[in-house]
BAFI-3210 file (N, C-alpha, C; in Angstrom, 3 decimals, decimal comma, padded with zeros to 6 digits):
// residues 147
n [1|2|3|4|5|6|7|8|9|10|11|12|13|14|15|16|17|18|19|20|21|22|23|24|25|26|27|28|29|30|31|32|33|34|35|36|37|38|39|40|41|42|43|44|45|46|47|48|49|50|51|52|53|54|55|56|57|58|59|60|61|62|63|64|65|66|67|68|69|70|71|72|73|74|75|76|77|78|79|80|81|82|83|84|85|86|87|88|89|90|91|92|93|94|95|96|97|98|99|100|101|102|103|104|105|106|107|108|109|110|111|112|113|114|115|116|117|118|119|120|121|122|123|124|125|126|127|128|129|130|131|132|133|134|135|136|137|138|139|140|141|142|143|144|145|146|147]
n.u [215,727|216,466|219,460|220,253|219,291|220,988|223,532|223,062|222,971|225,023|226,873|226,461|226,975|229,590|232,999|233,847|231,873|230,244|232,772|232,675|230,154|230,187|232,550|230,895|229,106|230,445|231,848|230,344|229,849|232,056|231,928|230,383|231,439|234,294|232,869|231,250|234,240|235,151|233,419|233,012|235,722|238,026|236,906|236,565|238,626|240,116|238,165|239,430|241,768|241,347|240,274|236,937|235,901|233,164|232,753|230,906|229,387|230,144|229,577|227,817|225,626|223,707|221,299|221,949|221,002|222,227|222,299|222,461|223,165|223,353|221,195|219,179|219,238|218,723|215,962|214,805|214,867|216,571|218,710|222,152|225,417|227,183|230,265|231,840|230,676|231,775|234,514|234,050|233,745|236,017|238,097|237,026|237,435|240,371|240,718|239,420|241,135|243,589|243,659|242,583|245,115|246,867|246,436|246,318|248,561|249,675|248,311|250,055|252,551|252,093|252,112|253,364|256,060|256,791|259,837|261,041|262,033|265,146|267,208|267,158|268,081|270,072|271,649|273,209|276,175|276,992|275,249|272,717|270,431|267,910|269,966|270,902|271,541|273,979|275,373|278,044|278,511|277,067|274,676|272,697|274,434|276,507|279,096|282,258|281,577|282,361|282,754]
n.v [328,887|331,027|331,878|330,119|330,217|332,901|331,855|330,831|332,833|334,803|333,134|332,852|335,251|335,619|336,745|334,194|332,984|334,297|334,819|332,453|332,202|333,970|332,771|330,767|331,450|333,152|330,860|329,311|330,826|330,805|328,090|327,850|329,901|328,486|325,869|326,590|327,362|325,269|323,521|325,053|326,286|325,088|321,854|321,490|322,458|320,365|318,184|318,175|317,256|314,290|313,704|314,947|313,806|313,926|314,356|314,636|312,966|310,378|307,071|303,960|301,815|300,048|298,844|296,865|297,874|299,792|302,959|306,158|309,018|310,428|311,629|310,115|307,602|307,980|309,147|307,195|305,518|304,182|303,216|304,017|304,287|307,162|308,210|309,699|312,201|312,142|312,298|314,684|317,032|315,528|316,884|319,878|319,653|319,399|321,487|323,327|323,591|323,446|326,622|327,360|326,755|328,457|330,885|331,127|330,849|333,066|334,896|334,226|335,463|337,687|338,527|339,552|338,797|339,378|341,632|339,567|341,019|342,097|340,092|340,667|339,746|337,360|334,265|332,857|331,232|329,730|328,974|329,233|331,103|333,971|337,297|340,136|341,851|343,287|342,646|342,045|340,331|337,872|338,665|336,019|334,462|335,302|335,494|335,734|337,250|336,457|338,932]
n.w [003,967|002,325|003,520|001,678|-001,074|-001,361|-000,875|-003,080|-005,608|-004,661|-005,511|-008,566|-009,446|-009,050|-010,415|-011,717|-012,702|-014,382|-016,130|-017,124|-018,787|-020,678|-021,498|-022,937|-024,349|-026,209|-027,608|-028,574|-030,736|-031,898|-032,741|-034,860|-036,813|-037,277|-038,102|-040,469|-042,093|-042,140|-043,891|-045,922|-047,162|-046,333|-046,400|-049,685|-050,745|-049,710|-051,043|-053,666|-053,592|-053,285|-055,145|-055,824|-053,485|-051,414|-048,399|-046,879|-047,887|-047,805|-046,701|-045,166|-045,729|-043,459|-044,426|-046,334|-048,966|-051,667|-051,694|-054,075|-052,080|-049,044|-048,034|-049,789|-048,466|-045,742|-046,622|-046,901|-045,208|-044,234|-042,193|-041,367|-041,445|-041,042|-041,828|-043,022|-041,826|-039,507|-039,920|-041,366|-038,883|-037,131|-038,418|-038,094|-035,124|-035,694|-036,424|-034,451|-032,264|-033,033|-032,904|-030,668|-029,312|-030,690|-030,059|-027,279|-026,838|-028,116|-026,381|-023,718|-024,001|-024,229|-021,647|-019,240|-017,270|-013,439|-012,133|-010,038|-006,950|-005,551|-003,239|000,307|002,181|004,085|004,616|007,187|007,345|009,639|012,022|010,208|010,611|009,340|008,101|007,822|004,838|004,511|007,043|008,972|010,711|012,757|014,251|015,655|015,908|016,514|015,085|012,752|009,660|005,866|003,915]
ca.u [215,812|216,492|220,105|220,435|219,074|221,742|224,598|223,240|223,232|226,782|227,999|225,806|226,967|230,785|233,353|234,115|230,466|230,273|233,589|232,387|228,809|230,703|232,984|230,438|228,815|231,600|232,589|230,270|229,852|233,629|231,908|229,872|232,528|235,164|232,429|231,416|235,973|235,568|232,541|232,770|236,822|238,781|236,369|236,239|240,002|240,812|238,279|240,467|242,792|240,479|238,791|236,378|235,507|232,528|232,573|229,780|228,179|230,391|228,193|227,523|223,976|223,518|220,368|222,321|220,654|223,212|221,949|223,388|223,264|222,856|219,941|218,428|219,518|217,895|214,969|214,183|214,548|217,668|220,074|223,644|226,744|227,848|232,112|232,082|230,079|232,815|235,393|234,136|233,859|237,121|239,144|236,296|238,118|242,099|241,246|239,201|242,270|245,414|243,519|242,881|246,098|247,498|245,338|246,530|250,491|249,699|247,926|251,631|253,584|251,217|251,908|254,992|256,512|257,476|261,114|261,830|262,565|266,043|267,015|267,307|268,306|270,931|271,507|275,081|276,556|277,291|274,311|271,914|269,755|268,395|270,956|270,692|272,808|274,829|276,291|279,355|278,443|275,242|273,881|272,190|276,001|278,216|280,383|282,707|281,149|283,386|282,371]
ca.v [328,604|332,445|331,097|328,945|331,476|334,158|331,313|330,875|334,927|335,200|331,916|332,800|336,381|336,177|336,865|333,127|332,465|335,403|334,174|330,916|331,952|334,780|331,790|329,718|332,159|332,959|329,309|327,967|331,179|330,862|327,168|328,210|330,151|327,444|324,848|327,407|327,611|323,968|323,200|325,733|326,921|323,861|321,001|322,195|322,262|318,523|317,426|318,482|316,313|313,516|313,570|315,554|312,960|314,969|313,220|314,717|311,802|309,431|306,573|302,819|301,675|299,136|297,307|296,412|297,761|300,926|304,301|307,296|310,248|310,438|311,917|309,399|306,387|308,499|309,562|306,183|305,438|302,971|303,260|304,267|304,762|308,285|308,022|311,234|313,473|312,249|312,750|316,432|317,111|315,469|318,339|320,569|319,867|319,518|323,042|324,264|322,785|324,262|328,169|327,776|326,762|329,320|332,342|330,500|330,440|334,721|335,790|333,299|336,080|338,927|338,130|340,290|338,264|340,629|340,427|338,696|341,586|341,703|339,768|341,830|339,059|336,371|333,333|333,143|330,151|329,038|328,705|329,637|332,289|335,019|337,975|341,443|341,672|344,122|342,104|341,612|340,067|336,915|339,320|335,449|333,364|336,554|334,666|336,764|336,674|337,250|340,112]
ca.w [002,205|002,571|003,307|-000,140|-001,992|-000,688|-001,497|-004,471|-005,579|-004,192|-006,929|-010,127|-009,729|-009,111|-011,442|-012,632|-012,753|-015,280|-017,430|-017,859|-019,581|-021,879|-022,675|-023,550|-026,070|-027,275|-028,211|-029,210|-031,809|-032,806|-033,760|-036,569|-038,050|-038,050|-038,723|-041,885|-042,319|-042,348|-044,837|-046,665|-047,374|-046,245|-047,485|-051,022|-051,150|-049,544|-052,184|-055,170|-053,688|-052,939|-056,622|-055,237|-052,686|-050,657|-047,238|-046,510|-048,833|-047,474|-045,177|-045,046|-045,215|-043,080|-044,647|-047,276|-050,279|-052,122|-052,131|-054,125|-051,485|-047,661|-047,862|-050,005|-047,650|-044,821|-047,096|-047,441|-043,333|-043,535|-041,289|-041,806|-040,352|-041,893|-040,752|-043,327|-041,139|-038,293|-040,664|-040,948|-037,722|-036,961|-038,955|-037,035|-033,739|-035,262|-036,782|-033,627|-031,364|-034,065|-033,290|-029,428|-028,842|-031,364|-029,563|-025,931|-027,599|-027,860|-024,881|-023,021|-024,910|-023,733|-020,280|-018,877|-016,197|-012,867|-011,676|-008,733|-005,821|-005,665|-001,547|001,044|003,622|003,563|006,029|008,068|007,291|010,549|012,847|009,409|010,424|008,402|008,574|006,854|003,521|004,784|007,939|008,877|012,300|012,756|015,346|016,673|017,004|016,590|013,832|012,001|008,480|005,439|003,358]
c.u [216,575|218,249|220,836|220,326|220,174|223,095|224,702|223,118|225,053|227,464|227,507|226,836|228,623|231,645|233,290|233,169|229,867|231,093|233,303|230,985|229,574|230,990|232,440|229,730|229,613|232,147|231,666|229,373|230,590|233,122|231,364|231,095|233,444|234,461|232,385|233,026|235,694|234,720|232,729|233,903|237,486|238,208|236,420|237,532|239,939|240,336|239,032|241,321|242,516|239,673|237,737|235,360|234,975|232,537|231,604|228,309|228,640|229,517|228,264|225,799|224,014|222,282|220,692|222,107|221,398|222,045|223,072|223,981|222,664|221,506|219,503|218,447|218,477|216,574|213,914|214,056|215,794|218,813|221,791|224,896|228,139|229,406|232,381|231,547|231,308|233,896|235,690|234,294|235,188|238,314|238,540|237,104|239,400|241,767|240,767|240,561|243,750|244,710|243,478|244,605|247,261|247,325|245,785|248,079|250,164|249,704|248,755|252,272|253,374|251,209|253,404|254,988|257,293|258,159|261,339|262,537|264,013|266,568|267,654|267,956|269,121|271,279|273,122|274,924|276,930|275,704|272,758|270,016|269,445|269,024|270,816|271,963|274,386|275,826|277,320|279,604|277,668|274,991|273,001|273,866|277,368|279,012|280,735|281,996|281,551|282,189|281,668]
c.v [330,335|332,552|330,686|329,660|332,367|333,818|331,261|332,243|335,048|333,704|332,853|334,269|336,409|335,662|335,621|332,153|333,447|335,167|333,214|331,292|333,480|333,418|331,154|330,624|332,833|331,779|329,198|329,489|331,470|329,243|326,915|328,858|329,002|325,703|325,975|326,935|326,160|323,543|323,617|326,372|325,174|322,468|320,979|321,702|320,290|317,733|317,491|317,424|314,719|312,981|313,539|314,725|314,164|313,936|313,037|313,565|311,120|308,274|305,047|302,519|300,308|298,198|296,966|296,750|299,380|302,113|305,534|308,275|309,030|310,348|311,022|307,886|306,451|308,837|308,060|305,184|304,131|303,958|303,158|304,401|305,671|308,893|308,791|312,368|313,688|312,476|314,540|316,549|316,264|316,378|319,261|320,716|319,945|321,341|323,525|324,088|323,564|325,952|328,711|328,060|327,734|331,010|332,300|330,974|332,444|335,390|334,950|334,572|336,997|339,002|338,784|339,609|339,857|339,926|340,001|340,270|340,670|341,095|340,899|340,876|337,398|335,501|332,621|331,426|328,734|328,461|329,026|329,998|333,367|336,235|338,875|340,573|342,382|343,960|342,316|341,077|338,954|338,163|337,678|334,586|334,145|335,833|335,539|336,504|337,399|338,448|340,332]
c.w [001,857|002,480|002,385|-001,012|-002,209|-001,067|-002,855|-005,416|-005,703|-005,309|-008,168|-010,297|-009,227|-010,108|-012,034|-013,198|-014,782|-017,194|-017,415|-018,551|-020,623|-022,147|-023,883|-024,829|-026,646|-028,259|-028,673|-030,288|-032,197|-033,393|-034,762|-037,031|-038,117|-038,623|-040,180|-042,782|-043,037|-043,672|-046,027|-047,538|-047,598|-046,995|-048,919|-051,774|-051,318|-050,907|-053,424|-054,930|-053,355|-054,089|-056,439|-055,107|-051,933|-049,708|-046,869|-046,918|-048,614|-046,519|-045,723|-044,356|-044,624|-043,072|-045,648|-048,922|-050,724|-052,648|-052,646|-053,162|-049,513|-047,362|-048,639|-049,285|-046,431|-045,187|-047,452|-045,811|-043,494|-042,712|-041,669|-041,102|-041,609|-041,086|-041,866|-042,750|-039,901|-038,698|-040,383|-039,625|-036,675|-036,888|-038,333|-035,803|-034,147|-035,300|-035,467|-032,568|-031,378|-032,702|-032,007|-029,280|-029,960|-030,638|-027,514|-025,842|-027,209|-026,174|-023,622|-022,877|-024,470|-021,982|-019,960|-017,225|-014,632|-012,250|-010,091|-008,188|-005,460|-003,958|-001,209|002,165|003,099|004,938|007,008|008,287|008,877|011,626|011,543|009,453|009,901|008,967|007,257|005,854|003,997|006,438|008,108|010,148|013,013|013,976|016,390|017,217|017,262|016,120|013,012|010,355|007,453|004,102|001,449]
res [m|k|k|f|l|k|e|f|k|e|f|a|v|k|g|n|m|m|d|l|a|v|g|m|i|i|g|s|a|f|t|s|i|v|n|s|l|v|n|d|i|f|m|p|v|i|s|i|f|t|g|k|l|d|f|s|n|l|f|i|s|l|d|g|n|h|y|p|t|l|a|a|a|q|a|a|g|a|a|t|l|s|y|g|s|f|i|s|g|l|i|n|f|l|i|m|a|f|v|v|f|m|i|v|k|a|l|n|k|l|k|k|e|e|p|k|a|a|p|t|t|k|k|c|p|f|c|k|s|e|i|a|l|e|a|s|r|c|p|h|c|t|s|q|l|e|q]
***
């Protein structure tokens, strides 16, 4: 049991686990920001172009009755297909995916690739063994090398 607890402690305290936890916390906070952005900024602008259509009230009542709003249908206990909420969720996802794409793209630009070191050896054209760049004769097959 002690070995199991020790292994679990090593797993939980590893850097990757902590990075994941921090990522999840920031992700949940970021989700609320994106939800607010979509619901409070983008959806009102979209509703201007769609004739003041409120996506949150787009639904189909499955009991056959007509209700003026989704809240009225839910208060009456009617089963509903709330496709407007799905549209809002889809817009949330697209915005979040775009923002994450832009962040990853910016981070990749910030990464600097280390230049590769200049080679110090070459292959002998006759025996194919590794030799120093300055060599004029192969130490393995004693062939004369071109400079």
